[in-house]
N, C-alpha and C positions, 0 to 999 in steps of 0.2 A: 446767598440763597434767600429765596423769598419765604417769609414767615407764613405758615399756614393760617388760614382764616378760622378763628376759634368758633365762629357761628355756622360754619359749613357742615354738611352732612358727613360726619366722619366716623360714626359708629359702624362696627363691622357689618351688621346686617343691612343697614340702610346706606352704606357707602356706595358711591358710583365710580370710585377712583379707578377700578380695574378696567373701566371702559374708555379711559382717556385716550383720545386719538393722538397718535404720534408722541406718546409719553416717553420720557427718558428712562433709561435703565436706572435701578436704584444706585444711589451714590454718585451718579453723573450730574454735573452742574448743568443748568439750563443754558442753552446757547442763545446768543443774542438774536440770531436769525429766526429761531422758533418763536421767541417772544414777540417779534415784529409781525410774523405771519399768522399767529394764532388768533382766531376771532375772539372778540370780547366775551361772547357767550360760552366759549369753550367748545362749540359745535361748528363743524364746517358747513359751508353754505349748501353743499349737496345733501349732507345728512339732515340739515334743517328742513329741506324740502321733503325728504322721505319721512321725517318725523311728522310733519303736518299731514301728509297723506295717510299715515297709519292712524293718527288721531282722528282724522275725518272718517275713516273706515269704521273705527270703533264707535264714534258718535252716531253714525248711520245705523249700526247694529242696535245701539241702545234704543233709538226711536222706532226702529223697525219692530223690535220686540214689544215695545210699549203699546203699539197700536195694532198688533196682530190680533189681540183679544177683541178690540173694537170691530175688526173686520169680520169676525165670526160670532158677534154678539147674539144675533137671533138664534143661532144653533145652541149657544151656551144657555140662553134663557129657556129654550125648549128642553134641553138635556137635563138641567137641574130643576126646572119648574119654578123659576124665580120671577119676582115682579121688577118694576123699574127701579125701586129704591135699592134692592139688593144688587141689581146690575151695576148701578152707580158705585157701589162699594168696591167693585173690582178695581176701579181706577183710584178711588179714594184711599184704600189701604196701602196701595203701592206708593202713592204720592206722600202719604203721611210718614212712612218709614224712610223714604228718600229725604224728606224734609227734616226729620228729627236727627238723622245721622249726618246730614251735610255739615253742620258745625264741627262735628268730631273730625271728619276728614279734612275740613278746612284748616283746623288747628294743626293736624298732622302734616298736611301739605305745605304749610309755611315753615315747617321745622325739620322734616325728614325727607328721605328720597321719594320723590313723587312717582317714579316709574314702578317701584316695588309695590307701593300702596295700590296703584291702579291695577297692576297685574293680579294681585290677590283678590281684589274686588271683582274684577271681570271674570276670573275663574269661578268664584263663588256664585256670581250671577248666572253663569252658564249652567252650572249644576242644578241650581234651584229652578230655573226656567224649564229644564228638561223634566224635573220631578213634577212640576205643575201639570204636565200633559198626561199624567197617569192617575188623576184623581177620579174615583168612582162617583156615580151620580148621588149617592147617599151622603157624600162628604163635601158639600159645597164650602164649608168652613175651612177645609184643608186647602182648597183652591185659593181662598182669600188669604190664608197664611202664607202660602208659597209666593203669591203675587206681592205680598208685603215684603217678603225677604228679598225679592228681586231688587227692591229699592236700595238695598245695601250696596250692591255692585254699582248701580248707577250713581249713587251719592259719592262713591269713592272716585268716580271718573269725572263727572260733570263739574265738580268743584275745583278740580286740579288741572285738567287738560288746557283750559284757556290761559292759565298762568304760565304754562310751558311755552305756548306760542308767544306770549308777551315777553318772555325772556329770550326769544330767538329773533324777534323783529321789532322795529320801532316805526312810528309815524305812519306814512301812507302804506308802507309795505306790511305793517302789522294789520291795518284795516283790511287790506286785500286778503291776507291769510285768514283772518277771522271770518271774512265773508265766505271763503271756501269752507272753513270749518262749520259754519252755521248753515251752509247749503244742506248739510247732512240732516238737519232737523226736519224740514219739509219733505226732502227726498226720502229719508228713512221712514217718516210717518206714512207717506204715500205707499212706499213699498210694503209696509206692514199690512195695510189694507189689501193691496194687490196680491202679495204672497199668501196671506191668510185665506182670502177668498178662493184663489186658484188651487192651493193645496187642498183646501176643504172639498172643492169640486172634484178634483182628481182622485183623492183618497176616499171620498165619501164619508169622512170622519174628521171633525174639527180638531181632534187631539193632535193630528199630524201637523197642523199649522203651527203649533207651539214647539215643534221639534227641529225647526230649520235654524233659528238663530243660535241655539246652544252649540251646534257644531261649528258655526262660523265664529262664535265667541272664543272657542279654544284656539282657532287659527289666529284670532286677534291677540291672544295672550303671547303666543310665540313671536309674532311680529313686534309686539311691544317690548319683549325682552331682548330681542336681537337687533332691532333697527333703531329704536328710540334711545337717545342719550340724554341724561339729565343736564340741562344748561345751568350756568351760574346765575343765580337770582339777581336781577337788576344790573348786572355788569354791562350789558349792551347799552344801557342808558347813561353810561359814564358815571355811574354811582355804584361802585363795587359793594357787594353785600356787607363787607365789614364796616363800611361807613354808614350803613343803614341798620343800626343795631335793633334787634327785635325787642319789642316791648311785651308786656304780659298780655294775655288774652283780654283781660278787662280793659287794659289801656288801649288795645286795638279797637275794641267795641266803642269806647268813649270817643275815640277819634273819628270813627266811621259815623257815629250818630251826630257829630258836629259838622258833618260834610253834607250840606243841603243838596248838592247835585246828585250825590250817591243816594240819599234817602228818597228824594222826589222821583228820580228815575226808577228806583226800585218799586215805588208805588205804581208808577206808570206801567212797568213791566208786569206787575201783579194783575193789572187789568188784561194785559195780553194773555197771561197764563189762564185767567178765568175763562176768557172767551175760547181760546184754543182747546183748553181742557174739556169744556162743554161740547164743542163741536166735534172734537176728536172721538169721543165716545158715542155721542148721540146722533150725529148727522147721518151716518148710514142707516141706522135703525129708523130715524125719522123719515128718510126718503123711502125706505121699504114700507113703512106704515101708510105713507101717502099713496104709494102705488097699490097697496092692498085695498085701501079705502075707495079709490077710484076704479077698482076692478082690473087694473093693468097686470097685477100679479096675484097668484093664489096665496092665501094665508099659510103660515108655517105651522102645520099641525104635527108633523113628524119630520125629523131631520133626514138628510141635510136640507137646510133652507136655501132659498134663492139669495145668493150673495153678490149679484151683479151690481147692486147699488154701492157696495163696498169697493168693488173693482173700479167703478166710474169715479167715486169720490177719491180713491187713491190716486188715480191718474191726474185728477184735477189738483190734488194736494201737491204732487210732485212738480207739475208744470207751474202752478201758481207760486209755489215756494221758490223755485229757481228764479223765476221772473221777479218776484217780490224782493228777495235778498239782493239780487244783482242790481235792480233798479234803485233800491234803497241806498246801497253803497255808492252808486254812481251819482245819484241826485245829491247825496250828502257831500261827496267829493267836490262837485261843481259849486255847491252852495257855500262851501268853506272858503272859496275865493272871495266871497262877498261879506260873509259874517262868520265869526267864531262860534255863533250859536246854532250853526247848521244842524248838528246831530240831533239835539232834542226837538228842533222844529220839524225835521223830517219824521221823527218818531210820532209826534203829535199829528202831523198831516196823515200818516198812514192809518192811525186809529180812527181819526175823525172821518176819513173817507170810507173806511171799512164798515162803519156802523149802518149807514143807509142801505148799502148793498146786502148786508146780512139780514136786515129787516125785510127787504124785498124778497130775498130768497126764502125766508120762512113763510111769508104771507102768500107767495105764489106757488107753494109746494103742491097744492091740490089742483090748481087751475092749469099750470103749464110746467111740466117737468123740464122742458128745454130751457125756459126762462129761469127756472130755479137753479139749474146747473151753471148757467151763465152768471147769475148774481153771486153764487157761491164762489165761482172762480175769481170774480172781481174783488169780493170781500176778502178772500184768503190772500190774494196778491197784495193788497194794501196792508193787511195785517202782518204779512211776512217781511215787510220793509223794516221792521224793528229789530229782528234777531241779532244781526251782526253789529248794528249801531249801538244797541244797549250794552253789549259786551265791551265794545270799544270805549264807551263812556266810562264804565267802571274801571277799566285798566288805566286810563289816563287821569282820572281824578283820585286814584288811590295809589299810594307808594308800593313798591314791589314786595316788601316784607309783610304786607297786609292783604295782598290780593286774594289769596286762597280763602282767608277769613272773610273777606268782603264777598267773594263768590258764594260762600256758604251762607252768609247772612242774607244775601239777596235770594238765594234758593229757598231758605226757610220762610222768609216773609212773603215772597211771591206765591209760593205753594200753599202756605198756611191760609192766606186770604184769597188765593186764586184757585188753581186746579186741584188742590187737595179736597176741597169741599164742593166745587161747582158741579162735577158729574153727579154726586150724590144729591146735592140740593136740587138740581134740575129733575132728577128722577123722583125725589120726594114731592116736589111741587106738582109734577105730572100725576102722581098717584092721588094726591089730594084733590086735584081738579077733575079727575075722572069720575063721571056720574054713573056710568054703566061700563060693562066690560065689552061693549060693542066695538067694531072696527072704527067707527066714527070717533068715539071718545078716546080710543087708544092713540089715534092720530091727533085729535084736536087738543087734548090735554098736554101732550108733548110739544105741540106747536106753540101754545100759549106760554109754556114754561121756558122755551128757548128764546123768546123775545127779550128775556132779561139780559141776554148777552149784548144786545145793541146799546142799552143804556150804560152798561159797564164800560163798553168801548169808548163812549163819549167821555166818561169820567177819567179814563186813562189818558186820553188826549189832553185833558186839562192839567194833569200832573206833569206831562212832558213840557207843556207851555210854561209851567212854573219853573221847571228845571232850567229852561233857557235863561232865566233871570240870574242864575248863579254860576252857570257852567264855565264862563271865562275866568272868573276869579278863582274857582276851585281848581281848575286845570293849572293855573299858574302857581297856586300854593303847592300842589303835588310836585310840579316840576322843580320848584326851588326848595323842597323840603330838606331840612337838616334836623337830626335828633336833638341837637343842643337848642335850636330855635324853638322846637315844640316844648321841650322841658321848660324853657324860659317863659313861654306863654302860660304853661300850667302853673308855674310857681310865682307869677307876678302878683297874684292876690294873697300869697302866703308869706313871702319873705319881707320882713320889715327893713326899713332903712333908717339912717340917723339923720335928723334935720334939727337945726337950731331952733329953740323956742325960749325966748326971754333969757338969753345968755347961757342956756344949758341944753344938753342933748336930749332929744325925745325920740323913741322908736315908734314909728307909725307905718301902716301898710302902704305899699307902693301905690295902690289904687287911689289913695286919698290925695296924692300929689301929682299924679299923671293927668295931663290935659289932653 
């Protein structure tokens, strides 16, 4: 009989043993035939595909909910009577709670049943999102509170879901599945704008826009419980989990901080988060203000406001996102045949190309709406090339037992310096630049504030270029990782050895004799 893995998820609440496909009856010995046929991950190929589909659906709902608020932002501003700074807080409080809780769920995700954690989180997210749609106009702070609590559910999912895909697939197949998974980011974001604007128009009340995703979230919980199965961590990479003994959280963090490819790519992704977070909340409002300033649309004095710009921006986000994620994965795949540095180079190219188009989109907003939409489309397409590739970089430069922690660390840093503060910062700068409350300065101040995004994109491209210097070495280190080898590296400077000196033994540090 095979000895059970002492590090596997075996506690009654967190155990997934009851779902084992084709499991033997208690007391029956495992047959040789089953041992040969069972996939290394413990999940059949068909169920693996269904698992990815469910995870993609939930990821789509997450981003759809996140940007529904941005789709009806003019209505929310008019309803609560708030300025740009307070509007930016709607995104900031959500990202802050999401960011703070990500390490908690990363720690749990590396140690307990990931499916249970995600199910509880998504159920909580659905309930809180529904509650946020019933806030009266006198209690804007309650809307901020509920939006912050939504981050709890998203943190429980976003830190863990990619690690499940990593335990189901390897190499090119993993990249393909991650590309499918990250299609949900631009598609879900775009659907958030589209659904938010259309439901607002049909119901004549923006509150109903926030009641669509909670119902779908409950469906997602059911699918997660009955379709998804917990795979064995790292088994598909020919390194069963019991050979990759877990270290402490502090040990994990030290190892991640010594991984230059992970750290530099995280800073590059932070630039992506800063730009996308700013555009996600402010682009529809910016386009609306440009149309009001040029006289193409009436100002929003009493709701419901004109949300056609949110609809158009949502469509652009969906199409450019699909095209960007697909082209990024394909260009990276082809470039890998020539250089192992392909992934960070493609990420750098995407950011550096997006910067000039975003700059042109912001500058042309008052002169030509058509040109503005074209430039936004091109800028978002190049920006979206990063999503799946950055996730793939993390998964192949980090060992399986640290991946959820690495995902959490990347989420914390990228959101802390990226989209946690960028929407509020853009709104704050816009308010400070506004000389009068005229339609001209409502548009012009936000226009000048949004130009910050183009410079941040260039900085992100530089970080990915730096990642390319280390990516090959770090990937090989992760592929050849052994716990004993890492402990040896950590202890080299501490363990003394005995060397002869003048006919007698002397204990000196290893570092003093190593060449």
